[in-house]
C-alpha positions in Angstrom: 14.8 -12.0 0.3 18.3 -12.1 -1.1 18.4 -13.2 -4.6 20.8 -14.4 -7.4 20.0 -13.2 -10.8 21.1 -15.5 -14.0 20.5 -13.3 -16.8 22.5 -12.0 -19.9 19.7 -9.3 -20.2 20.6 -6.3 -18.7 16.8 -4.9 -19.1 15.5 -7.7 -17.3 17.8 -7.4 -14.6 16.5 -3.9 -14.1 13.1 -4.9 -14.5 12.9 -7.3 -11.9 15.1 -5.3 -9.9 12.4 -2.6 -9.8 9.7 -5.2 -9.2 11.6 -6.4 -6.1 12.7 -3.4 -4.5 8.8 -2.4 -4.3 8.0 -5.2 -2.2 7.5 -5.6 1.4 10.4 -7.0 2.3 12.2 -6.1 -0.5 13.8 -8.7 -2.8 17.4 -8.1 -2.9 19.3 -9.1 -6.0 22.8 -9.6 -4.1 24.7 -11.2 -7.0 24.5 -11.8 -11.0 25.7 -14.1 -13.1 25.5 -14.0 -17.3 24.3 -17.5 -17.6 23.6 -20.9 -16.0 27.3 -22.1 -16.9 28.9 -19.4 -15.4 26.6 -19.8 -12.4 27.3 -23.2 -11.9 31.4 -22.8 -12.0 31.0 -19.5 -9.9 28.7 -20.3 -6.8 28.4 -17.6 -4.3 29.9 -18.1 -0.9 26.7 -17.3 0.7 23.7 -19.2 -0.2 21.0 -17.2 -1.6 17.3 -17.7 -0.7 16.1 -17.5 -4.1 17.6 -17.5 -7.5 15.8 -16.2 -10.5 17.1 -18.0 -14.0 16.6 -16.4 -17.3 16.5 -19.7 -19.4 15.6 -18.2 -22.7 19.3 -19.1 -24.5 19.4 -22.1 -22.7 19.8 -25.1 -25.3 18.7 -28.4 -25.1 22.2 -29.8 -24.2 22.6 -27.2 -21.6 19.4 -28.4 -19.6 21.2 -30.2 -17.5 23.1 -27.2 -15.8 19.5 -26.1 -14.3 19.6 -29.9 -12.1 23.6 -28.9 -11.4 22.3 -25.4 -10.4 19.5 -27.0 -8.0 22.3 -29.2 -6.4 24.6 -26.5 -5.9 21.9 -24.6 -4.0 19.8 -27.2 -2.1 18.1 -24.7 -0.1 17.5 -22.4 -2.4 13.9 -21.6 -4.1 14.4 -21.4 -7.8 12.6 -18.9 -10.1 12.6 -20.2 -14.2 11.9 -17.2 -16.7 11.7 -18.4 -20.5 10.1 -17.8 -23.7 9.7 -20.7 -25.4 11.3 -23.7 -23.5 12.8 -26.5 -25.4 10.8 -29.9 -23.8 14.4 -31.1 -22.4 14.5 -27.9 -20.2 11.0 -28.4 -18.7 11.6 -32.2 -18.0 15.0 -31.3 -16.2 13.1 -28.4 -13.6 10.6 -30.7 -13.0 13.1 -33.5 -12.0 15.0 -30.5 -9.9 11.8 -29.5 -8.1 11.3 -26.3 -9.7 7.9 -25.7 -9.3 7.7 -21.6 -10.7 8.2 -21.4 -14.2 7.1 -17.9 -15.8 6.7 -16.9 -19.2 8.6 -13.6 -21.0 8.2 -11.0 -21.2 7.3 -10.6 -17.5 3.9 -10.2 -16.2 4.4 -8.2 -13.1 1.5 -9.3 -11.7 2.3 -13.1 -12.2 5.8 -12.2 -11.2 4.4 -11.3 -7.8 2.3 -14.2 -7.2 4.9 -16.5 -7.8 7.5 -14.7 -5.3 4.4 -14.6 -3.0 4.0 -18.4 -3.1 7.8 -18.7 -2.9 7.9 -16.6 0.3 5.2 -18.7 2.0 6.6 -21.8 1.0 9.8 -20.7 2.5 8.1 -19.1 5.8 9.6 -15.9 4.9 6.0 -14.1 4.7 5.0 -12.3 8.1 1.5 -12.0 9.1 0.3 -9.2 10.7 -2.5 -8.0 12.3 -3.5 -4.7 10.6 -5.6 -2.1 11.7 -8.6 -0.4 9.3 -8.8 3.6 9.5 -11.2 5.3 7.5 -11.2 8.8 6.4 -14.6 9.9 5.3 -15.9 13.5 3.9 -18.6 15.3 6.0 -19.1 17.9 2.8 -17.6 18.0 -0.3 -14.1 19.5 -0.7 -13.1 19.0 2.7 -9.9 17.8 1.8 -10.4 14.1 3.1 -8.7 12.7 0.2 -5.7 14.8 0.4 -5.6 14.1 4.2 -5.7 10.1 3.6 -3.5 9.8 0.8 -0.8 12.1 2.9 -1.3 10.5 6.2 -0.6 7.1 4.7 2.4 8.2 3.0 3.3 9.8 6.4 2.6 6.9 8.4 4.6 4.6 5.9 7.3 7.1 5.9 7.7 8.0 9.7 6.7 5.3 11.6 8.1 2.8 9.3 4.9 0.9 8.8 3.3 -1.4 5.9 0.6 1.0 4.5 -2.1 0.2 2.1 -4.6 2.9 0.8 -7.7 1.8 -0.9 -10.1 4.3 -2.9 -13.2 3.5 -2.2 -15.1 6.3 -4.2 -17.7 5.0 -6.2 -16.7 7.0 -9.5 -13.8 9.3 -10.4 -11.6 8.1 -7.5 -8.2 10.1 -7.9 -6.7 9.5 -4.5 -3.2 7.7 -6.8 -3.1 11.3 -8.3 -2.6 12.9 -5.0 1.0 11.0 -4.3 1.8 9.4 -7.5 2.0 9.9 -11.4 1.8 6.3 -12.0 -1.4 4.7 -14.0 -2.9 1.9 -12.0 -2.5 -1.2 -13.6 -5.5 -2.6 -12.0 -8.5 -1.1 -9.8 -10.5 -2.2 -7.1 -13.4 -3.6 -9.5 -10.5 -5.5 -11.3 -9.7 -7.3 -7.9 -13.5 -7.9 -7.3 -13.6 -9.5 -10.5 -11.0 -11.8 -9.7 -11.8 -12.2 -5.9 -11.1 -16.1 -6.1 -7.5 -15.1 -6.8 -7.2 -13.1 -3.7 -3.9 -13.6 -1.6 -1.1 -11.1 -0.3 0.6 -11.5 -3.7 -2.1 -10.8 -6.2 -3.1 -7.8 -4.1 0.4 -6.7 -4.0 0.6 -6.9 -7.5 -2.2 -4.9 -8.0 -1.1 -1.9 -6.3 0.4 1.5 -7.2 3.4 1.6 -5.0 4.7 4.9 -4.3 7.3 3.6 -1.8 8.5 0.2 -0.8 6.3 0.1 2.1 3.1 1.9 0.8 0.8 1.3 -2.2 -2.7 2.5 -3.2 -5.5 0.1 -5.0 -6.9 2.6 -7.1 -10.8 3.1 -7.5 -12.9 1.6 -10.0 -11.8 3.8 -13.4 -15.4 2.5 -14.8 -18.6 3.3 -12.9 -20.5 0.6 -14.9 -17.7 -1.8 -13.3 -19.3 -0.9 -9.4 -22.3 -3.1 -10.3 -20.2 -6.3 -10.3 -18.7 -5.0 -6.9 -20.2 -7.1 -3.8 -20.3 -6.2 0.1 -18.3 -9.7 0.5 -15.7 -8.5 -1.7 -14.5 -6.0 0.5 -14.8 -8.5 3.4 -12.2 -11.0 1.8 -10.1 -8.0 0.6 -9.7 -6.5 4.4 -9.2 -9.8 5.7 -6.5 -10.5 3.4 -5.0 -6.8 3.9 -4.9 -7.0 7.2 -3.0 -10.0 7.0 -0.1 -8.1 5.2 0.0 -4.8 6.0 0.3 -2.9 9.4 -2.2 -0.3 8.4 -5.5 0.0 6.1 -6.4 3.4 5.1 -10.0 3.7 3.5 -10.5 6.9 1.5 -14.0 6.6 1.3 -15.6 9.6 -0.2 -18.8 11.3 0.7 -21.2 8.7 -0.8 -22.0 5.6 1.9 -23.0 2.8 -0.3 -23.0 -1.0 0.7 -19.5 -1.2 0.0 -18.6 1.5 1.8 -20.6 0.7 4.8 -19.1 -2.8 4.9 -15.6 -1.4 4.8 -16.9 0.9 7.8 -18.0 -1.9 9.5 -14.8 -3.0 10.0 -13.0 0.1 10.6 -10.8 0.5 14.0 -11.4 4.1 13.8 -13.4 6.3 11.5 -12.4 10.1 10.9 -15.0 12.7 9.7 -13.2 15.3 7.9 -14.6 18.6 8.0 -13.9 22.1 7.8 -15.1 24.7 10.5 -18.0 26.4 8.7 -22.0 25.6 9.2 -22.6 23.7 6.3 -19.9 21.5 7.4 -21.3 21.2 10.9 -24.7 20.6 9.3 -23.8 17.7 7.2 -21.3 16.6 9.8 -24.2 16.4 12.3 -26.2 14.3 10.0 -23.6 12.0 9.1 -22.4 11.5 12.8 -26.6 10.7 13.6 -26.3 7.7 10.6 -23.1 6.5 12.4 -25.0 6.2 15.6 -27.9 4.8 14.1 -25.4 1.9 12.8 -24.6 1.2 16.3 -21.4 2.5 15.8 -19.4 2.9 19.4 -18.6 6.9 20.1 -15.0 6.1 20.7 -14.4 5.3 16.7 -15.5 8.2 15.8 -12.5 10.6 15.6 -13.2 14.1 14.0 -10.4 15.9 11.8 -11.2 19.6 11.2 -9.0 20.6 8.3 -7.9 23.7 7.2 -8.2 25.2 10.8 -7.7 28.9 11.6 -7.5 30.5 15.1 -9.4 33.3 16.0 -12.6 32.7 13.5 -16.1 33.2 14.4 -16.3 29.8 15.1 -14.9 27.8 17.7 -13.8 24.6 18.1 -16.1 24.3 21.1 -19.1 25.2 19.2 -18.3 22.4 16.6 -17.9 20.1 19.6 -21.1 20.9 21.2 -23.1 20.8 17.7 -21.7 17.5 17.0 -22.2 16.2 20.4 -18.4 14.6 19.8 -14.8 15.3 20.5 -12.1 17.0 18.0 -9.1 14.7 17.9 -7.1 16.5 15.3 -7.0 20.1 13.7 -4.9 20.3 10.4 -3.7 23.7 9.8 -4.6 25.8 6.5 -1.5 25.6 4.7 -2.9 26.5 1.0 0.1 26.8 -1.0 2.1 23.7 0.4 -1.3 21.9 0.0 -2.0 23.0 -3.8 1.6 22.3 -4.7 1.5 18.9 -3.5 -1.8 17.9 -5.0 -0.8 19.7 -8.5 2.4 17.8 -8.7 1.1 14.7 -7.3 4.1 14.4 -4.4 3.0 14.0 -1.0 3.5 17.5 1.0 5.8 15.3 3.3 8.4 14.5 0.4 7.6 18.0 -1.2 7.7 20.3 1.5 8.9 18.7 4.7 8.8 21.8 7.0 5.6 23.0 6.1 2.8 23.4 8.9 0.6 21.0 7.1 3.4 18.1 6.9 3.9 18.9 10.5 0.5 18.4 11.3 0.4 15.1 9.4 3.5 14.1 11.6 1.3 15.1 14.7 -1.4 12.5 13.3 0.9 9.8 12.9 1.9 10.0 16.6 -1.5 10.2 17.7 -2.4 7.0 15.6 0.5 5.0 16.3 0.6 6.1 20.0 4.3 6.8 20.1 4.8 9.6 22.1 4.9 9.2 25.7 3.6 12.1 28.0 7.0 13.1 29.1 9.1 12.2 26.1 10.0 14.2 22.8 7.8 12.7 19.9 9.0 11.3 16.7 8.0 14.2 14.6 10.0 16.7 17.1 13.1 14.5 16.8 12.7 14.6 12.7 12.1 18.2 12.5 14.3 19.4 15.3 10.9 21.6 16.4 11.5 22.7 20.0 9.0 25.6 20.1 6.3 25.2 22.7 3.1 24.0 21.0 
């Protein structure tokens, strides 16, 4: 959405630009005017879709400029920002048909909600039919959180998809730390406490935005808050998420509770993550037995072996025979690249693009999105110039 920003406040302009760029599709500030009078006297050649007007310094005598601006851009939505608006300004705004007025300083969640309503009214919102992919540890330390977060980032970066990652760890969830240094303003439990507000704009405003098309919904930061989370909340969250994202990646952790079970029920594919070791195989068999008892179809269960090294005493065929399931993908043991990524909170694809684990994540993206035809060179091959045989 292309927007005109009317404000003399450079800090507010930068704040709006930063929040707008985090949306998908992004909000572009294509022009700036220092005040309402300049906006009216210097109209744009191309009509903007949105005008964001800082009316903090507008006096009662200048209130009529609001109506003039709306007449100048009759098809443009207007978002009014103000600190203490004079009554005359609000009356003029109502007469002009302005429905969105936000108080300054800017509350980011309210800003995104307002933009969501404007996009919906303008027909800019694109409803999607998102797929839900769950990553779950067969055993503690298997690397499921590393894979789910870095895979979600790779899915957004390489396949140009709009991706949401939801951290479902009941406590001590730290998925955001794997891909960002931002502190979450809202968590899963916060959303559940305000579930009646749930829509695409509210969900977007609650995320840690790692990239313009990738956000993370953090886990509850207080175990006591998980008491207020109910399985039906997950139904609502996933229903809205599937309408606004191409892929929803779930970092389930290892504990299966009522919340994670409801999420797994709705997953299009479940990826148990394990290593090629006897304790992992034993716990993996228990987990798959649970899935079978729940009636999950075998084709939904897609095993991923992490930290895989060829030539060990245990082979992939041994694992497949023990679990009665095929391995979908293996991720090589690239300890240095993975550790550097985790310690810096930067996705491995961004930090070490040519590393073995980054290449493997790219191949997993190709498998999931089915981008590669049998006779064609894959997306990851084209990006990295890989020509050697597998």
